[in-house]
C-alpha positions in Angstrom: 54.1 123.3 -121.4 55.1 119.8 -122.3 52.8 117.6 -124.4 52.3 115.3 -121.4 51.1 118.3 -119.3 48.7 119.3 -122.0 47.2 115.8 -122.2 46.9 115.6 -118.4 45.1 119.0 -118.4 42.7 117.9 -121.2 42.0 114.6 -119.2 41.2 116.6 -116.0 39.0 119.1 -117.8 37.3 116.5 -119.8 35.2 115.6 -116.8 32.1 117.7 -116.4 32.1 117.5 -112.6 35.7 118.7 -112.3 34.9 121.6 -114.7 32.0 122.6 -112.4 34.1 122.4 -109.4 36.9 124.4 -110.9 34.3 127.1 -112.0 32.9 127.3 -108.5 36.4 127.5 -106.9 37.4 130.4 -109.2 34.5 132.4 -107.7 35.1 131.5 -104.1 36.7 129.0 -101.7 34.4 126.1 -100.7 34.5 123.2 -98.3 34.2 119.7 -99.5 30.8 119.3 -97.9 29.6 122.5 -99.7 30.8 121.2 -103.0 29.1 117.9 -102.4 25.8 119.5 -101.5 25.9 121.9 -104.5 26.8 119.2 -107.0 24.5 116.6 -105.4 27.4 114.1 -105.4 28.8 112.1 -102.4 31.8 113.6 -100.5 34.0 110.6 -101.4 33.5 111.3 -105.1 34.1 115.1 -104.6 37.3 114.3 -102.7 38.6 112.1 -105.6 38.0 114.9 -108.1 39.7 117.4 -105.7 42.8 115.2 -105.3 43.2 114.9 -109.0 43.0 118.7 -109.5 45.3 119.3 -106.6 47.9 116.9 -107.8 48.0 118.9 -111.1 48.2 122.3 -109.4 44.7 123.5 -110.5 43.5 124.0 -106.9 45.1 124.4 -103.5 44.1 123.2 -100.1 43.8 125.4 -97.1 43.6 123.3 -93.9 41.2 124.9 -91.5 41.4 122.8 -88.3 39.4 119.7 -89.3 37.7 121.1 -92.4 39.4 121.2 -95.8 38.9 124.4 -97.8 39.6 124.3 -101.4 40.4 127.3 -103.7 41.6 127.9 -107.2 44.3 130.4 -108.2 43.3 133.2 -110.4 43.6 132.5 -114.2 46.6 134.8 -114.3 48.4 132.6 -111.7 47.8 129.5 -113.7 49.3 131.0 -116.8 52.6 131.6 -115.0 53.0 128.0 -113.8 
């Protein structure tokens, strides 16, 4: 892993909301609306966090018709990236 990648990962995980989201998504897949309700945060804010994590490969998006379902790969899958 390059230094830039490590710095990006530390930046992403330095945010408490993103850490909470990642913990929840490692347990089960959730819709944006579910994350928003659980975290008591607006959907727009949740989407911004999800986009950052998706961009860096920490989560994946499963498009279910008009709903967006997010999930996280297992820790084993992350270590092979």
